[in-house]
C-alpha positions as CSV (number, residue, x, y, z in Angstrom):
1,M,-3.0,12.9,-45.9
2,T,-5.0,16.0,-46.5
3,D,-2.8,19.2,-47.7
4,S,-2.5,21.7,-45.1
5,K,-3.3,24.6,-47.3
6,K,-6.9,23.2,-47.9
7,L,-7.6,23.4,-44.2
8,C,-9.1,26.1,-42.5
9,C,-6.4,28.1,-40.4
10,V,-9.2,28.0,-37.5
11,S,-9.3,24.1,-37.6
12,I,-5.8,23.8,-37.7
13,A,-5.4,26.2,-34.5
14,L,-8.1,24.0,-32.7
15,I,-6.4,20.5,-33.4
16,V,-3.1,22.0,-32.0
17,L,-4.8,23.5,-29.3
18,L,-6.5,20.2,-28.4
19,R,-3.1,18.4,-28.5
20,L,-1.3,21.1,-26.2
21,S,-4.4,20.7,-23.7
22,I,-4.1,17.0,-23.6
23,G,-0.3,17.1,-23.5
24,W,-0.8,19.6,-20.7
25,Q,-3.2,17.6,-18.6
26,F,-0.9,14.7,-19.3
27,L,2.2,16.4,-18.0
28,Y,0.7,18.1,-15.0
29,E,-1.0,14.7,-13.6
30,G,2.2,12.9,-14.0
31,L,4.1,15.6,-11.9
32,W,1.1,16.0,-9.5
33,K,1.4,12.0,-9.0
34,F,5.3,12.5,-8.4
35,K,4.9,15.0,-5.9
36,T,2.7,13.1,-3.5
37,L,5.2,10.7,-3.2
38,A,7.0,13.0,-0.4
39,T,3.5,13.1,1.4
40,P,2.4,10.8,3.6
41,A,-0.2,9.8,1.5
42,P,1.5,9.0,-1.9
43,W,-0.6,8.3,-4.8
44,S,-1.0,4.8,-6.2
45,A,-3.1,3.0,-8.6
46,E,-3.9,0.1,-6.3
47,G,-7.3,1.1,-5.3
48,Y,-8.2,1.7,-8.8
49,L,-7.1,-1.6,-10.0
50,K,-8.6,-3.3,-7.1
51,N,-11.9,-2.0,-8.1
52,A,-11.8,-3.1,-11.7
53,Q,-15.0,-4.0,-13.4
54,G,-15.4,-5.8,-16.3
55,P,-14.3,-8.9,-18.5
56,L,-10.7,-7.8,-17.8
57,R,-11.6,-7.5,-14.1
58,D,-9.4,-10.4,-12.3
59,S,-6.2,-9.3,-14.9
60,F,-6.3,-5.8,-13.6
61,R,-6.9,-6.7,-9.9
62,N,-4.0,-9.2,-10.2
63,M,-1.6,-6.5,-11.3
64,T,-1.3,-5.1,-7.6
65,G,-0.2,-8.7,-6.4
66,D,-2.7,-9.0,-3.4
67,P,-6.2,-7.5,-4.5
68,D,-8.3,-8.6,-1.7
69,D,-5.5,-7.4,1.1
70,L,-5.5,-11.1,2.4
71,Q,-1.6,-10.9,3.4
72,W,-2.5,-8.3,5.8
73,V,-4.6,-10.7,8.1
74,D,-2.2,-13.2,7.9
75,R,0.1,-13.1,11.1
76,D,2.9,-14.9,9.7
77,A,3.0,-12.7,6.5
78,V,3.1,-9.2,8.3
79,A,5.7,-10.1,10.8
80,A,8.1,-11.6,7.6
81,K,7.2,-8.3,6.1
82,W,8.4,-6.2,9.1
83,D,11.4,-8.1,9.9
84,D,12.6,-7.5,6.2
85,W,11.8,-4.0,6.6
86,A,13.5,-3.7,9.9
87,A,16.7,-5.1,8.5
88,R,16.7,-2.7,5.7
89,F,16.1,0.4,8.0
90,E,19.1,-0.7,10.1
91,T,21.2,-1.0,7.0
92,H,20.0,2.3,5.5
93,Y,20.0,4.8,8.6
94,G,23.6,2.9,10.1
95,L,21.8,2.3,13.4
96,D,24.0,2.2,16.2
97,E,23.5,-0.8,18.9
98,G,21.5,1.3,21.3
99,Q,19.4,2.3,18.1
100,K,19.3,-1.4,17.0
101,K,18.5,-2.6,20.8
102,K,15.4,0.1,20.6
103,L,14.0,-0.9,17.1
104,S,14.1,-4.6,18.3
105,D,12.2,-3.6,21.3
106,L,9.5,-1.7,19.0
107,L,9.1,-4.9,16.7
108,N,9.8,-7.9,18.9
109,G,9.5,-6.8,22.4
110,V,12.1,-6.8,25.5
111,A,13.7,-9.8,26.5
112,D,12.6,-9.3,30.2
113,F,11.2,-6.9,32.6
114,H,13.2,-6.3,36.1
115,V,13.5,-4.6,39.2
116,E,16.1,-4.3,41.8
117,L,15.6,-6.4,44.6
118,A,18.3,-7.4,47.1
119,E,16.9,-10.0,48.8
120,L,13.7,-12.4,49.5
121,P,12.0,-11.9,52.5
122,E,12.4,-15.1,55.0
123,G,10.5,-18.0,53.9
124,I,10.0,-17.0,50.7
125,S,11.6,-19.5,47.9
126,P,12.0,-18.9,44.0
127,K,10.4,-22.1,43.4
128,D,7.3,-20.8,44.5
129,F,6.9,-18.0,42.1
130,G,5.9,-19.9,39.1
131,K,7.2,-19.9,35.4
132,N,7.1,-16.2,34.4
133,V,9.0,-14.8,37.2
134,K,12.0,-15.7,38.8
135,F,14.7,-13.8,41.2
136,D,18.4,-13.6,40.3
137,A,20.1,-13.5,43.3
138,K,23.6,-12.7,41.7
139,A,22.2,-9.6,40.0
140,K,19.7,-8.9,42.6
141,R,16.8,-8.8,40.5
142,L,13.2,-9.6,40.2
143,I,12.5,-10.5,36.8
144,C,9.3,-11.2,34.4
145,D,9.6,-13.2,31.1
146,G,9.2,-10.4,28.4
147,K,7.2,-12.6,26.1
148,L,5.0,-14.5,28.7
149,R,4.4,-11.1,30.7
150,M,2.7,-10.7,34.2
151,L,-0.7,-11.7,35.0
152,K,-2.9,-10.2,37.3
153,A,-3.0,-13.5,39.3
154,E,0.8,-14.3,39.1
155,R,1.1,-11.0,40.8
156,E,-1.6,-12.0,43.6
157,K,-0.1,-15.3,44.0
158,L,3.5,-13.5,44.7
159,L,2.1,-11.2,47.0
160,G,-0.1,-14.0,48.6
161,L,3.5,-15.7,50.0
162,L,3.9,-13.2,52.5
163,N,2.6,-14.0,55.8
164,D,1.6,-12.2,59.0
165,D,3.9,-13.8,61.1
166,P,5.2,-11.1,63.5
167,E,8.7,-12.7,63.9
168,V,9.5,-11.9,59.9
169,D,11.5,-8.8,58.9
170,I,8.4,-6.3,58.0
171,K,10.7,-4.2,55.9
172,S,12.0,-6.9,53.7
173,E,7.9,-7.9,53.0
174,I,7.2,-4.3,52.1
175,I,10.3,-4.0,49.9
176,F,9.2,-7.4,48.2
177,S,5.6,-6.1,47.9
178,E,6.8,-2.7,46.2
179,A,9.1,-4.6,44.0
180,V,6.2,-7.1,42.5
181,N,4.0,-4.1,42.0
182,R,6.6,-2.2,40.1
183,L,7.1,-5.3,38.1
184,Y,3.5,-5.9,37.2
185,E,3.3,-2.5,36.3
186,L,6.2,-2.6,33.9
187,A,5.2,-6.0,32.6
188,T,1.5,-4.5,31.9
189,R,2.3,-0.8,30.6
190,P,0.7,-0.5,27.1
191,Q,3.9,1.3,25.7
192,G,5.7,-1.6,26.5
193,I,3.7,-3.9,24.5
194,S,5.6,-4.7,20.6
195,A,4.1,-4.7,17.2
196,K,4.2,-8.3,16.9
197,E,2.5,-8.5,20.3
198,K,-0.2,-6.6,19.3
199,L,-0.3,-8.1,15.9
200,G,-0.8,-11.4,17.5
201,A,-3.5,-10.0,19.8
202,L,-5.5,-8.9,16.9
203,L,-5.3,-11.6,14.4
204,V,-5.3,-14.5,16.9
205,G,-5.8,-13.3,20.3
206,N,-9.2,-11.5,19.5
207,P,-12.2,-13.5,19.0
208,E,-14.4,-11.2,17.5
209,V,-11.6,-10.6,14.7
210,A,-10.0,-14.3,14.6
211,G,-12.8,-16.4,15.9
212,R,-12.8,-19.2,18.7
213,V,-13.1,-22.6,19.0
214,F,-14.8,-24.0,21.9
215,K,-14.1,-27.6,23.2
216,E,-15.8,-29.7,25.8
217,H,-13.9,-32.8,25.1
218,E,-10.6,-33.2,23.9
219,G,-10.2,-33.8,20.5
220,T,-13.5,-32.7,19.6
221,I,-14.7,-29.0,18.3
222,D,-18.1,-28.4,19.9
223,Y,-18.8,-25.0,18.5
224,K,-16.8,-22.5,16.4
225,R,-17.4,-18.9,16.6
226,I,-16.7,-17.0,13.2
227,G,-14.6,-14.4,13.4
228,D,-14.2,-11.1,11.1
229,I,-11.3,-12.5,9.2
230,D,-13.1,-15.9,8.3
231,L,-16.3,-13.9,7.6
232,Y,-14.5,-11.7,4.9
233,K,-13.1,-14.6,3.2
234,S,-16.4,-16.3,3.3
235,E,-17.9,-12.9,1.8
236,L,-15.2,-12.8,-1.1
237,A,-15.9,-16.4,-2.0
238,R,-19.9,-15.6,-2.2
239,Y,-19.3,-12.5,-4.0
240,E,-17.2,-14.0,-6.9
241,A,-19.8,-16.8,-7.1
242,N,-22.4,-14.3,-7.2
243,L,-20.7,-12.4,-9.8
244,A,-20.2,-15.2,-12.2
245,K,-23.9,-15.8,-12.1
246,A,-24.3,-12.4,-12.7
247,K,-22.4,-12.5,-15.6
248,Q,-24.9,-15.0,-17.5
249,Q,-27.7,-12.9,-16.1
250,S,-26.6,-9.6,-17.5
251,A,-30.3,-8.8,-18.5
252,M,-31.3,-8.8,-15.1
253,Q,-30.6,-5.7,-12.9
254,F,-31.5,-7.2,-9.7
255,P,-28.5,-9.1,-9.4
256,R,-26.1,-6.2,-10.4
257,D,-27.6,-3.9,-7.8
258,H,-27.4,-6.5,-5.5
259,L,-23.6,-7.4,-6.1
260,Q,-22.9,-3.7,-6.0
261,K,-24.5,-3.6,-2.2
262,Q,-22.5,-6.9,-1.3
263,W,-19.2,-5.2,-2.9
264,S,-19.9,-2.0,-1.0
265,D,-20.6,-4.0,2.3
266,M,-17.6,-6.7,1.9
267,Q,-15.4,-3.1,1.6
268,K,-16.7,-2.0,5.3
269,L,-15.6,-5.3,6.5
270,K,-12.1,-5.2,4.8
271,G,-11.5,-1.8,6.3
272,K,-12.8,-3.2,9.9
273,V,-10.4,-6.4,9.5
274,V,-7.3,-4.9,7.5
275,G,-7.4,-1.2,8.8
276,P,-6.3,-1.6,12.2
277,V,-3.4,-4.2,11.0
278,K,-2.2,-1.2,8.8
279,S,-2.5,1.2,11.3
280,L,-0.2,-0.9,13.5
281,D,2.1,-1.0,10.6
282,S,2.5,2.8,10.6
283,E,2.5,3.2,14.1
284,L,5.6,1.1,13.9
285,K,7.0,3.0,11.5
286,V,6.5,6.4,13.0
287,A,7.7,5.0,16.3
288,A,10.9,4.0,14.6
289,K,11.9,7.3,13.0
290,K,11.8,9.2,16.3
291,L,14.8,6.8,16.9
292,L,16.9,8.2,14.2
293,T,19.3,11.7,14.5
294,P,18.5,14.6,11.8
295,E,21.7,13.4,10.2
296,Q,20.1,9.8,9.7
297,L,16.7,11.3,8.5
298,A,18.6,13.4,5.8
299,R,19.5,10.0,4.3
300,G,16.0,10.0,3.0
301,P,13.2,7.0,3.3
302,V,14.3,3.1,3.3
303,R,14.5,1.5,-0.1
304,L,11.8,-1.3,-0.3
305,P,11.7,-4.3,-2.6
306,S,9.9,-3.4,-5.9
307,T,6.3,-5.0,-5.8
308,P,4.0,-5.0,-8.5
309,I,2.0,-2.3,-7.8
310,D,5.0,-0.2,-7.3
311,R,5.9,-0.9,-10.9
312,I,2.8,0.2,-12.0
313,N,2.8,3.2,-10.3
314,Q,6.1,4.2,-11.6
315,Q,5.3,3.5,-15.2
316,T,1.9,5.1,-15.3
317,M,3.7,8.5,-13.6
318,W,6.6,8.3,-16.0
319,G,4.4,7.6,-18.9
320,L,1.9,10.4,-18.1
321,T,4.9,12.9,-17.8
322,I,6.8,11.8,-21.0
323,L,3.9,11.4,-23.1
324,G,2.7,15.2,-21.6
325,V,6.1,16.6,-22.5
326,L,6.2,15.2,-26.2
327,L,2.6,16.4,-27.2
328,L,3.6,19.7,-25.6
329,V,6.9,20.5,-27.7
330,G,5.2,18.4,-30.9
331,L,8.0,16.2,-31.0
332,G,7.3,12.4,-32.2
333,T,3.9,13.7,-32.0
334,R,1.9,10.7,-33.7
335,Y,4.0,8.0,-31.5
336,A,3.1,10.0,-28.5
337,A,-0.4,10.2,-29.4
338,L,-0.6,6.7,-29.8
339,G,0.9,6.0,-26.6
340,G,-1.4,8.2,-24.8
341,A,-4.4,6.2,-26.5
342,V,-2.9,3.1,-25.2
343,M,-2.3,4.2,-22.1
344,L,-6.1,5.6,-21.7
345,T,-7.4,2.6,-23.2
346,M,-6.4,0.7,-20.6
347,F,-7.9,3.0,-18.1
348,Y,-10.8,2.8,-19.7
349,L,-10.7,-1.0,-20.0
350,A,-10.4,-1.2,-16.1
351,M,-14.0,0.4,-15.6
352,P,-16.0,0.2,-18.6
353,P,-19.1,1.9,-18.8
354,W,-20.8,-1.4,-20.6
355,P,-24.0,-2.9,-20.5
356,G,-24.1,-5.4,-17.3
357,V,-20.9,-3.7,-16.0
358,P,-21.4,-2.1,-12.2
359,E,-21.1,1.7,-12.8
360,A,-17.5,3.3,-11.7
361,P,-17.5,5.4,-8.5
362,G,-17.9,8.7,-8.8
363,P,-20.2,11.9,-10.0
364,E,-20.0,10.7,-13.4
365,H,-22.7,8.7,-15.3
366,S,-21.7,7.0,-18.8
367,F,-23.1,4.3,-21.0
368,I,-20.1,2.9,-23.5
369,V,-18.7,6.5,-23.7
370,N,-17.0,8.3,-21.1
371,K,-14.1,10.7,-20.4
372,N,-11.4,8.2,-21.3
373,F,-13.0,7.0,-24.2
374,I,-13.5,10.6,-25.7
375,E,-9.7,11.3,-25.0
376,V,-8.8,8.1,-26.4
377,M,-10.6,9.4,-30.0
378,A,-9.0,12.9,-29.6
379,L,-5.7,11.2,-29.2
380,L,-6.4,9.1,-32.3
381,A,-7.4,12.0,-34.5
382,I,-4.1,13.8,-33.1
383,A,-2.1,10.9,-34.0
384,A,-3.8,10.8,-37.9
385,L,-2.9,14.5,-38.3
386,P,0.6,16.1,-38.7
387,T,0.1,18.5,-35.6
388,G,4.1,18.5,-34.8
389,H,4.9,20.0,-38.2
390,W,2.2,22.8,-37.7
391,F,3.4,23.8,-34.6
392,G,6.0,21.8,-32.9
393,L,9.7,20.4,-33.0
394,D,8.7,17.6,-35.7
395,R,9.0,20.5,-38.2
396,L,12.1,21.4,-37.2
397,C,13.4,18.0,-37.0
398,S,12.0,17.4,-40.4
399,K,14.0,20.4,-42.0
400,V,17.4,19.3,-40.3
401,C,16.9,15.7,-41.6
402,C,16.3,16.9,-45.1
403,R,19.5,19.2,-45.3
404,K,21.7,16.5,-44.1
405,N,20.2,14.1,-46.7
406,A,20.9,17.0,-49.3
407,K,24.2,17.4,-48.2
408,C,24.9,13.5,-48.3
409,C,23.0,12.9,-51.8
410,G,24.1,15.9,-53.8
411,S,22.3,18.7,-55.6
412,T,19.8,16.2,-57.3
413,S,18.7,15.0,-53.9
414,T,18.7,18.6,-52.6
415,T,15.8,19.5,-55.5
416,A,14.2,16.4,-54.5
417,C,14.1,17.3,-50.7
418,G,13.0,20.8,-51.4
419,S,10.3,19.7,-53.6
420,A,9.5,17.0,-50.9
421,T,9.5,19.4,-47.8
422,P,6.1,21.1,-48.2
423,S,4.1,17.7,-48.3
424,A,6.4,16.7,-45.2
425,T,4.8,19.9,-43.2
426,N,1.5,18.3,-44.2
């Protein structure tokens, strides 16, 4: 180890300043990421990991748990996720029975739609209504199934039951007609459609997204229209196959350029498919919060089960914050510098600027060496030098430890400790 007395004071000051600069950058970055957790757009490493390139691409992408967002286009998976969230929402905020019902209506829809109707006009029987609509004479209600709802053709069918017989009470027919129209309005209003119904309409009922099978004969498929979901899955498979081929032809630029264009187009397609589902998820949770009282809102957000990306986010934020503090105060400086170098090496390997690897998005253009690599080298230099003893708590800790050892070991050890102290500060 080079004796500090032989080093220029300017060199020592600069290396300490470098340590403080990196420590401050780590600390500020960690605190900023923590601060975003209370905003509508919290920070997450998910996007960075999902766009990872290089030899460890699959390892980094799989850290997110769902690198291609395929769970968001699976109706059953999304519905199960919502059910779990709703149960946690009820427990966390202690919803009363009225709030529970409203939340269930938002998520699953109402059991039925109904309007008041004292009696049916003469000559009209409930047996003529069909499956979706029924008349409850005891409750004096005209009822429509909340799941099946009411089609325009069904409304026309009910209105068609009326006749022009002058002997029939016109007033009762008018009341019946108004009740049918009110029921149709209730059953078809957009705000009455539940989140799961919207999800099913989007992922299953929309032929542009889910595709459609055309059959002319029973048991045979004559024609299948490919929807955006199937197209996205096929593009994923094609991209992975082309990526494997490009790795074998790393000297050729065209395959890489073609892959970058294909990746960009595939991300647009993913946004078209996944974006509306994520919007539904956000819409549901915003509507649910409106059901809460100020006292309930004061309890804070619902605690959701930890996911792989949540753990990575927490490790990254705490790692940056703790390492930043240690580098700033000069405590355990060498270990902190090594820890920071390891963390930045992971950032570097997620998108390495190596030959044959697509460039990372952004204004930076690098080849082999980028900002992360330079900072890793700087941290390794800091780890190799006793900067914490030059300016930091490491110097104070070293003196305290020497004094304790001197008291325990006697005067002989005191002399040894005293003679060793200068070298310890180097």
